[in-house]
Structure formats: structure tokens, C-alpha cells
N, C-alpha and C positions, 0 to 999 in steps of 0.2 A: 653627584650620585654617590651613594654609599654601597660599596660592593661586598657581597658575600662570596666566599671561595669554596669550590668543590674540586676534589681530586678524582679523576676518572679511575674507577676501580674495576670496571668490566665493560666490555664492548660486545655487541651482537656478533655471532659467528660470521654473518654476512654483512656487507656494507649496508648502511641505512640511508634513507633520504634526508640529507642535511637541510634542504629547503623546508621540508615539513617540520624538521626538528627546530629550526629557528622560528617557524610559525608557532610551534607549541610553547615557546618561551615568551610569546606575547609582545614582541616589539621591544624587548628589554635592551639596555646597554650591556654589551658583552665584552669580556676580555679573555682571549685565548692565550694563556701564558705558558710558554715552553721553559720550564724552570730547570736550568742545567744542574744546580746543586742537588735537586731532588731526583733528577732524571725522569721527570714525569710531566704531564700536561695538566694545567689547572684551569678550570672554568670560573671566571669571575662574572657575577651577574648582580644588577642592582637589587637592593634588598626588597623592593616593592614587588619583585617577580620571583622571589625564592620558591614560592609554592609551585610555580610553573616547572621548576626542575623536578620536583617530586612527581608532577603530572606527566612529564616527558618520560620518566623512568617507567611509569605504568603503561604508557602507550607503546613504547619501543622495547620489545622483549630483549633482554640481555644487556641493556644499557643501564649502568649503575654509577652513581657518584657518591663519594664520601665527603661530608662537610668538614672543612678545616676550621678549627676554633681560633687559632692564633696566627693565621697566615696574613701576610701583607707585604708589599714590596717597599713600603715606607716612602718618605719624602726624599727624592733624589734628583739630581740633574739628569734630565731625560733628553734623548734625541728622538724626535718624532717625524715620521715620514708619511706624507699623504701619498697613497699608492693606488695603482690601478693595474689590472690585468684582465684581458678579455676572458670571460668565463668559459667559453667553449675551447680555449687553448689549455685548460687546466686538466692534468691527468686525474683519474678517479682518486688516486691516493693523495692528491694535493701537491702544491708546488714546494711544500716545506717538509716532505716526507723524510728527508735526510738530515733534518735539523739536529738530531742527537748524534749524528756521525761527526759533528764538528769537534767532539771530545772536549767540550768546555766543562770545567769543574765548578764554575760559579757564574752568577749573572742570569739574565733571561732574555728572551725575545717574545714580544707580545703583539698579537694582532688585536687591535681595538676597534670595535664596532659601535658607533654612536648613532642612534636612530635620529632621523630628521623627518619632520612632518609639518603640517599646517602651513603658515605663511612662509616659514623658512624654506620648506620644500618648494612652494610656489615660486618664490624669488629665485631659487636655484634653477628651476625649470626654465623660467623666463630668460635667465642669463644664458643658459645653453642654447635655447631657441634663437635668441638675439645673435649669439655668436655664430650659429650656423647660417642665420639669414645674411649676415655680412659676408659670408664666404661665397654665396651664390651671386654672380655678376652676368648681365646681358650685354652682348657685343653686337653692333650694327656694322655691316660692311657694304660699301657702295661700289657698283661696277659700271663702266662706260664702254659702249661697243659701237662700231661703225659698220653699217650694212649697205645694201643696195638702196634702200629707202633713205639712207642718211645716218646721222648720228643718233644713238639712244642711250639712256642711263637706267639702272635698276639698283635695288638694295636687298640685303639678306641679314636676318637676325638669328643669333644662336645663344644658348645658355652655356656658360663655363661652369662645370661642376668639378670642384676641387676633390681629388682623391688623396689629400694629405693625411698624415697620421693623426694630426690634431682633429680633423673633421671626423675621421673614422671613430676616434675615441669619443667625441661628443655625441655622435649619433648612437653609438653603443650604449652610452650612459643614459641618453634620453629614452631609448627603447626599453632599457632595463627598469627605469623609474616608471614609465607608462605601464609596462606589464605588471609591476608591483601594485600600482594603483588600481588597475582593472581587476586584479585577483584579490584585492583587499589585503595585500601583504605590506610589509614595512620597507622603507628605504633607509640606507645607512651612509655615513661617512666612514671610510675605512683608513686606518693608520697602522703602520708598523712602529713599535716603540722599543728602543734600546736604552741602556744606561749610557751616559755620556762617556764613561771610562772604558767602554768596550773597545777592543782593538779594531783597526780599520777593516780587517777581513769580515767582521760582522756586517758593517755597512755594505761592503762589496757583496756579501751573501744576499742581502735584500735587493740590491740593484740588479743582480743577475736574474732575479725572479719577478720583479715588479718594475713597472714604469713609475719612477718617483716624480710626483707632480710638484711637490714643495717640501721643504725641510724646515723644521722648527727646533729650537733649543729652549727648554723650559726647566726651571728648577721647581718642580711641583710633584705632588702625589699623583700616582696613576689614577686614583679614584676621582680626581678633580679636573681631569682633562676635558670633560664634557662642558665644564663651565667657561672654558677658554674659546675664543672665537678663532678656531683653527679651520682654515679654508680647505675644502676638498670637494671633489665631485660627488654628488649623491649617486648612489648605486642601489639597485633593487636587491631583493632577497636572494635571487639566483647568484649574483656576484658575491654577496656576503657569504653564501653557503660555501663558496670555493675556498674560503680561508678558515672555515670552521672544521678543523681536522684535529684528531687526538692521537698523539704519538707518545711512546713511552720507551725508555731504555729497558725497563723491567717488564716482565709479563704482567699485564694489567690485573689479571684475575688473582694475583698473589698479593695485592694491596689489601690490607686489613684495617678496618676502622678500629681505632683504639681511643681510650680516654687519656687525658694528661696525667702523668704520674704525681703522686704526693710524696715528695722526697724529704725525708728527715733522717738524720743520723750522722755517723762519723766515718763510715766506710763507703767510698765511692765505688760503685759496681760498673758504671759505664754511662754512656750518653743516650738520651731518649731518642728513639727512632719513631717519629710520627708516622702513623699508618703502616708501620713496619718497613718503611722505605726511605724516609727522609731523616737524616741525622740532624737534629736540632742543635746539637752541642750542649744541651741542657743536661747537667750531670745528675744521675739518680743515686741517692744515698740510702743506706740502711744503718740502723743502730747495731753496733757489734754484739750487744747482748741478745739480739734476735737470733744469732747463730745457735743459741741454746735450744731453739725450736727445730733445728735440723735444716741443713742446706744441701740440696742435691743438684749437681751439675751434670748434664748428660749431653752427648753429641758425638758425631762420628769422628774418627781420627782426623786431626788437622783443623777441627772447628774452633779450637781455642780454649778447651776445658782447663788444661793444666796451667796455662798462662793466667787465666782468670783466678784459678785457685791460688796461684802464687801471689797474686795481687791481694787477695783477701787475707791470706795468712800473713804476708808482709805488713799489711795495714794493721792487723790486730797486734802484731809484735811492736810496731811503732807506737801504738796506743797504750802499751804497757802490759799486754797479756804475753808473758814469756813461756808459760806452760803450753807447749805445742808439740804434737807428735804426728809426724807424717810417715805413712807407709806407702812406698812406691815400688812398682815392679820394674821400673826403669831407672836410669841414672839422671833423668831430667832435672831432679830436685837438688843434685849435688852442688852445683854452683850457687844455687839459691841459699843452701845451708851455709856455705862458706861466707857468702856476702852478708848474711844476716846474723853472723856470729853464733850459729847453731851447731850442735854436735852432728856428726855424720857417721853412721855405722853402715859399712858396706858388707852385708851379710855374705858369707862364703868367700870374701876376698881379703878382709882386713885381719882375720883370725882373732877378732875381738871376743874375749871369753864372756859367755852369757849363760847363766843358770835360769832357764825358763820356768823352773819349779820353785824359785825363791818367792816367798810371800813376805811382802813389806811389813815392817813393824807398825803396829797400830791398825792393821787390817785383820778382820775376823778370818781365820784360816779356813773354816768350813765354806764361807762365802767364796773365798779365793778358789779353792779346789773344785767346788761345785761349778763355778763358771768355767774353769779350765776343762773339766770333764765334758761339759756341754759343748764348748767351742771345738775341742779336739775331735769329738765324735761327729760334729757337723762338718768338719773339714775333711773327714775320711770319705772313702768310697764304700762304706759299709752297707749302704742302701737299707734294706729291711732289718739289718743287724745293727743299726746305729744305736738303738735303745739298749740291747744287751751289752754293746761295747761301753756305753756310758755307765751302765751298772757295774761292769767290771772295774772301770777306772775309779768310780766312787768308792768301791769296796777297797781298792788298793790305797787310794789317797787318804782315806780315813785312818788307816793304820799308820801311814807315813807321817801325816801332819799332827797326829796326836803326840808324836815324839819331838818334832822340831819343825821350824818354819823355813829352814834353809837346807832342804834334804839333798842328798847326793842324787843327781839325775839317773845314774845307772842303777842305783839301788831302788829308786822310785819306779823306774821302768820295770825292774825285776819284780816288784810287787804287783804291777799290772799283769805281767805274765803269770805270776803265781795265782792271781785272782782268776784269770782265764782258765788256767788248769783246774783250779778248785771248782769252778762253775760249769766248765764245758770240756773237761778232759779227765784222763786218769793216767797215772804213771805205770809203766811196765818195766821189766828188767832190761829192755832194750831202748827205753826212752819214754816218750809221752804219746798217748793216743788221744787225738782230739775228735770231738763231735763235729757235726756240720757247722754248728754255730761257732765253735771254737776255731775251726779252720778259717772261716770267713772273717772272724774278728782279728785273728792273728795276721791274715793276709792284708786286711785293711790297715793294720798298724805298720806295715813295711816301711812306708815313707817316713813315719815318725822315728822308727828305729834308725833309718839312714841318717837322719838329721842328728840324732843324739850320739851316733857313733863318731861324729867329727870331734876332734880333740877340744875345740873351743867351746863345745856345747855339752860336754860330758862330765864336767867337774863342778864342785861347789862354788869355786871362786868365779867372779865375774862382775860385770858392771852393775851398778845400782840404777835401775830404771827410773826411780823417782828423781834421782839427781840429774839424769839426762833430760827427762821430760820437763823438769822445772826450769831448765835453761833452754829448752827447745831442741828437738832431735829429729833427724830425717833418717829413716831406715831404707837403704837402697838394696832391693832384691834383684837387681839386673843380672847378677851372676848365678842366680838360682834357677834351676829348670822348673818348668811350669807344674810338674807333678808334685813338687815339694812346696810350692808357694802357699796353697791353702793351709797347710799345717803351720807354716811360719806366720801367716797372717793371724791365725788363731792364737799362737803363742805370744805374739807381740801385742795383739789387741787385748788379750787378757791382762797384760801388765797395765795398760791404760785404764781398763775397767777397775783394776785393783786400786789405782790412784784415785779414781772417781769415787770409789766406795768409801774412801776416807773423808770425803767432803760432807759438810752438813747440808741441810735442805733450805738454807737461807740465801741461796745464790741466784734467785730469779733475776735480780737486777745487775748481775755481774757476769763476766766471762772469765772463769777461773782456769779453764783448760779447753784447748781446741784440738780435736782429733780429726785428721784428714786421711781418708782412705782412697787412694787411686785404685781404679779397677776394683771397686767395692764388691762386684759380683764374685770375686775370688772366694770370699767367705760368706757373702749374703745372697748368693745366686739362687735362681729358681729351681731348687731341689725339692723333691717330695719330703715333707716333714723336716724342713730346714730349721733346726732348733735355734741356730744362731740368728736367723732372720726373725723368728718368732720372739726370741729374747730381746732383740733390739727394739721391737715395737714397744715393749714395756720400758726399756731404757730411755728411749727418746723422750717419753713423758716424764721420766725421773730426772733426766739430764737438765731439763728446764729449771727444776728446783735446786739442783746442785751447781748450776752455773757451768755446765759442760757443753761446749759447742761441738757439732758434728758436721763434717763436710764430706759428702760422698760423691765420687766421680765414677761414671760408667760410660761405655760407648753407646749402649742402647737403653732406652727407657725401661724396657721390660726385662733387663738383666737383673733388676732388683724387685723384690716382692711388692705387689701393689699396696699392701698395707703399710709398708715403710714409706712408699712414695706419698701416700695420703698424709702420714704423720709429719713428714718434712714440710714445714710451712713456708720455706723458702725454696724456690725451684728456678733454675735457669736451664731452659731447654734450647740448646743450639741445634745445628742442622741434624735432622733425623733421617734414618734409612726409610725407604718407601714402605716397608712392611711393618714399621713401628710408629710411623707418623700419626696414625689414627689413635693409637694407644696413648701417645704423648698428648694429643689434642684433648682427649677426654680428661686429662689431669688438670687442664688449665681453664680459667674462667675469663671469658670475654663477653661483656655485656652486649656488644653490637655485632658479634660475628658468630656464626655457627661452626661446629666442630669440623665439618668437612672443609670449610674455608681455611681453618687453622691448620689442618693436616696438610693441605696443599702448600701453605706458606712454609711450614716446618721442613718440608722436603726440599725447598728451593732457597733456603737461607744462605747467604754468603758467610764466609768465615768471620768469626767474632760477632755475629749478630744472633741474638737469641730472644726467646720469650721469657720474661721474668715474672713469676708469680711471687708476691711478697707481702709482708706485714709491715705496719708502721706502729711506732710507739706514740700514742696520742693521749696526753694527760694521764699517763700511768696505765692506760689500757692498750692492749694489743689488738689492732684492727686490720682485717684482711682488705686488700685493695685489688682492683681489676688488674688483670695481667697486661703488661706493656712490653714492647720490644725495645731492646737496648743494643748498642754496640759496645762491646767490652773495651776497656781502656787499652791504650797503646802498649804493645808487647814490651817495649823498652821500659815502660813504667812498671810492668808486671815483674820484670827481672830485677829492677832496682830494689835494694833493701837498705835498711838503716845501717850506718857505720857504727859498728860496735867495738868499744875498747877491749872487750873480752877477747875478741878474735886476735887482736895484736899480741895479747899476752899468752894465750894458750893455743892459738892456731898452729897447725902443722902442715900447711900447704894442702896438697890434694887429699891427704888422708883425713883431714878434718881434725876436730878437737878430741876425738876418742882415742888418739894414739897413746894417751897416758895410761890406758887400760890394757893395751895389747901385750905388754912385756910379760905378764904373768900367765900367759896361756900355755897349755900343755903341748907336748911334742911327741912324735914317734921315736921309739928307740928299739934297738935290737936286743932281744931277751933270750938267754940260753937256759933251758930247764933240764935238770938231771933227774933220772928215774932209777930207782933200785928195784929190780924185778923181784928180789926175794921178799921184800916188804909187802908185795902185792899178793903173795900166796897165803893160803889158809895156814899152811905149816911152813914157816920160814926155813926149817932145816931140810925140807924135802929137796931132793935133787931136781933141778929144773933143766929140762931139755930146751933146745932152741925152739922158740915160738915166733909166730907172726903177730904183730900188734898194729893197731891203728890208734894214733894219738889225735884226738879231735879238740881243736881250740875254738871256744865259743866266746863271743862278746855280745852282751845284751840278748841272750837267748837265740843267737843266730851263729851258725858255724862260719868262722872266717878262714879256717885252714884245716887240713888233715895231713898227717905224716905217717907213712907206712914204715914199720921197723921190724927187723928180725933179730932176736937176741936171746941169750940164755942168762944174761947177767944185767949189768947196768947199761943204760943207753941215754941219749940226750937228744933234744930237738932245739932248733933255733928259729925264732919267729919275730916279726915286727909288731910291736904293740904300743899303745898310747901310754906314756909314762903316768903312773899314779892311778890307772884305771883297773878295775877288777876283771880278770879273764877266767873263764872256767875251762879247766883241763880235764879231759876224760880219756882213759885208756880202755880200749875195747880189744877183746881177744878175737881168735879166728872165727868164733861163732857170733861175733858182734855183741857179745855181752859185756857190759861195763864192769870192769874189775877194779877200777880205781877212778876217783874223782876228787878234785881239789880246786880251790880258787887261788889264783896268784895275782 
């Protein structure tokens, strides 16, 4: 027999008639295989009756099988047991209902049903009848008695009917076969089959559930056992039905029929999971240049997103792509950076000086500051005032970048404030009066002001992003509160865009730069009129030509705009939340499964298992392929990185390679400022009476301290300020009128 194999993908809600089921299969040779490595039940049926499986699925509602293309148990040394158990002693769930509780990780247990008919069945019946006939004996007993009439004799005959186990077995088998013949059903020889290498407890498991009639050892393929003359009692369909049971470690309804992957490339993503449940061990590859098409990885916490991303980033580095930029809201990437010889910048912790407003040489300044204005306004909470905010920034940046490409951050922000005042406020003798637009824009910029007030981000000096990115850099934002992260994502991402803008458009067949954004929703989330998300839709298309790879990680699939998901032609969807699984299923293409099946599957995925939608490079053409399930590579492999000689030269332990830039950062100092009251009067010779004053100290258009003074002459204040940064000092009289203003 040549067997075709089917995996059970769905069972009826209620138990079904297995006698009728076997009848629907038309007397076929059957193998019920409990495959421990897959954790599921496989139905093997000879190829001549494959159509009967399709017929059975139509007749029995809820019963579904998925055909397996490359399944087979191969040629092995097998232990074969001819078995019997009286059918009316079998529980409805079957005598093997606990087979997967054995916790076996490999191997199988097979119940093999080989049909027997014609002369072979007749001979078997005659053998049973002959055996039973020999068991029936007649006994004659003679009696002698003495009475009044004299001596007399008599005799008595009786049948001895054996009640031995053997006789009961033979009678049950004969009745079973006769019933099958009368009902037009088939009879079978039934065997249990194990691999010879299976431990003794597997044989014990069989012997505690069946009467073993005979044992064979054969080095043969399972599909060829019908060709061997294996002796066994013939049993009717009712007995055969008692061993046709389908069990599964996994929920059967979550098995999904998939096609075999077409694997080409130099980055291994994981191993192919046949039907989404069985790890074939077959590695699935992609070409690293396909990262230029955008790669999105999404899944709940703990599903394996970051580990898989580390493996992809590490693989690209080993293959020669050193321009890598990772932005992470946690410190998970820190060890990876150190092991792969990359720079590590711990924002808010290392005091590494950064001028986020510096435009790299060779990059068009208007393009740089237009992107910067768009990203910053998108990162804000300005809502309907986002567009006016962007306009204010563009107005300010135009003035700044006409003069220089490495502007002072404080002076740059000052121009933004002046632009807001010019468009949405007016000055008075007591200060500035803002319109509603102005108040909202200024309020939305509060987080940006807080970032730029830090010493390390308020000066011209700082790291050169292009140098860090060229050698690989991880930005760790774990020390930054959530309210500041969107602005920092925007400021950092703009630097990567700046570098990408310098590339030509001949990079379709290269990977020149890889950008990885953990929790990409921080900047690309589902906001109304999210300009950063809209902008990225165009960039993804442009990135392909420039050779820029993009790797986006999110917890939920709908954290990122649907348009971006569509444009990312590589997707790995790990375990999804119940309320987002249907959305995720709509993004994926399965030829043989409906989206509701996929949604169920995505909700119940184990850690490190996901649905991969991918592209292959075929003779210079990029072709989409059917979605498949993969198990991501072992976590230890994901953590491992190449040994880099650069690290040994410039590494600095936990702080990473960026320590070389830290020493030049600014610091806080105590500053004492003297005031001469006479110089503040309209007539310096006028006698001045003692007056009350308020000295207001502002940094970046925000009051940082106030000092109350009473004096008729000179006075002074002492304050803590960042060395080398401009502070505005204002002196107000009792009427809160500004009588003196200067910058120190």
C-alpha cells in the first residue's frame, strides 16, 4: 500500500459514529499515528481511497483533515504487536485517550488496520471455527446399581463447554467477523506499531491496554507492512472502530493548513512549522536586501519579538552591514550592543552630549529641518494645533539654518519661541500675551523644553551621529519617562533620516543602513493626522531604492497605521491579543485558510511561534509567497553576536564605546550676579528709596527661579546654572513691570 497522510484539524463538537466513519472510508488500509513530535494524530490511508476522506468530511459535520505533503515515518526497525481487546470493554473516549500524557517528545505509536477479505478471510474463519470445534468434548459416564430385582447398569452423556479466555476470544472474533459480513462491512487485522528504539514503558503501555497475541520485529517501512504475512485474528468493523480515535496535545481547531516555504537568502528567521503545529526543523531564510521593503514584528510581551529582532540585526552585522541604529525604550539591547562591538548611548544616564539640531555635512539643510519640524510636531500632544506648531518651527528653522548647520540648541529653541510670539502672541510691558493657539503650542512644547534644558543636550558640542551609526549604535531610553520618549524618538529618528537622505537611489540590491525601532508606536502610533506615520509611508517606498532597511516592533498589530503595515512586505506576527487577532489575520495571505481560522490561531500561538508573510528574490524579481508559520531561532543564538576587534580596543565595559564623548559635556555651576540699582533708573542721579524687587531667572523661555529683594542700592543673587548656556535675567518692580533685562 502507498499511504497518504492527513492531520486532524477539526472534530465535531459531539462524538461521532466511528463504525460509520470506517465504512465511509471504503475498506481502506488505515494507520492511526499518534505522533509525539507533532503532538497530534495523523490518519494514514492508502492512496486508492484518498477521495473517501473528502467524502467523509462532507458527511460528518465538523470533521476536517489537512493533507500533509511531506509526511512519512520512513524505513525503520519496527516492533509490531498483533492485538485484541473486546469491543464492549472500551470506553467511548478509547483505550488510548491518555497517549499524549506520556510526555514523549519524539517517536510515535501507530494503530494499523489492514483489511482482510476473500479467501484470506474465509481461511481465517475456518481456522477459528476449527479451533472452537476442538474445544467442545462429549463425556460418557456409566453407573452400576443393585436393587431388589438384582443388579442393573446405565450410562449418561454430557457436553464439556470450555469457558477459557482463549475460547471467549475466538467466539468474540467470529461473531465480529460474521456481523461485519452480514452488514456488508469490512474485517481487519489490527496491530500496534512502535519504533524498536522506544523504551520499555511504551511496550508496557500497549500491554496494559490490549491482549498481545503475537509480537514481530521487522526492519521495514510502515507502508509496506500489508505485504508481510503478519498473523492476527480477523476482527469486524466494530472492533476496528474502537481503535480509531483522534487525540491531540493542541486544540485541533487551531491547526492551519499551510504551503511549504520557498526559502532563499542569507538571514535565517526560524524553522518551518507545518500546519502551524509541527516543527519540521527546516530553516526559513530571507535575503537581507529584502529588509529594504520594511519588516514589521508584532506580538504580545514575552512572545519573542526582541530576540528575533536581535537575531536579524546580528545577522546583518555579520554579513557586513555595519550601519545600524537601534532605538529601544528598555535596556534589553545593551548587552547585545556590547557583544557586537556597537556603540551604546544611554539617554539621560551617560550624560553623552548630543546636539539634536546639528545637520550633517553633505545633507541639504531645508530637507533636514523640514523633517525635524514634522517629526517633532507629530511627537507632541498638540492635537489640532499640530499644523500651526509645525509652521512655527519651520519659520524658526529657516532663519537658523540659513546661517549655520550646527546651531546652538538654546538659540534654536529661542527662535521657535519668537516664531510662536510673532504668529500667536504679542508683547506687553509685563510680558507676553498668547492667543489660544499660542498657549496650546507652547504647552505642547513643554516636554521638548525639558529635554533641551539638560546640560548634555543644550550645547553645540556633541557626538556625530553619522560616526556612531556607521559603526552601529543602540540608543537606550530606559531611563527616560514615557512622556519624553516621543520627542526623543523623533529627534533620534531624524538623524537616521538625515543619513539616509545622503544616499543615492542605486541601493535596491544593497542593505546600506538598518533602522530598528522598538515600540514603534511611540512615534508612529494611531494618532489623528499623524504626520510621521504618513511620512513613513513615502519613505518606505524610497528606502528600497536607497538601500535602507526598516525593522519595526510593536506589541499590538493595530499600534501602527494600517498603511504602514501594508507597505511592510515582511511581517512576523507572533501571539496576538484577542481584540487584535482579527486585524492581524486580515494582513496575512493564506491560500488554504480563512481569516477567522487564522485569527483563532494567532490568539493561541506559543512563545516564539509566528506567522511569517515574506518575499523571495527570484532571478532578480521580488515575489510574494504564501504566509507560513515559523518557530524563531533559539534565544541563545539571538543573543550571540560576532566577536569584534573594535570592542577590545575601544570598549569601556558597561558604558559601551561612547564614553570617549562624555568628557566634554557641560555641568551645573553656582553663579553670582550683581545689580546696580542706580543704573536701572531713568535718572541715575535721582535719590532712590528702598524698593522691593523681583529678579526672574529664565532658561529657554521658562522661569527657573525667582528672587525677592529689597534695596536702595546694589544687590546680588546667586543661582545654579548650566555652564556656558544663556540665561535671561529680568528685574521687576513692585508693579511687576520689567525695569531691566539682560542675558548672562
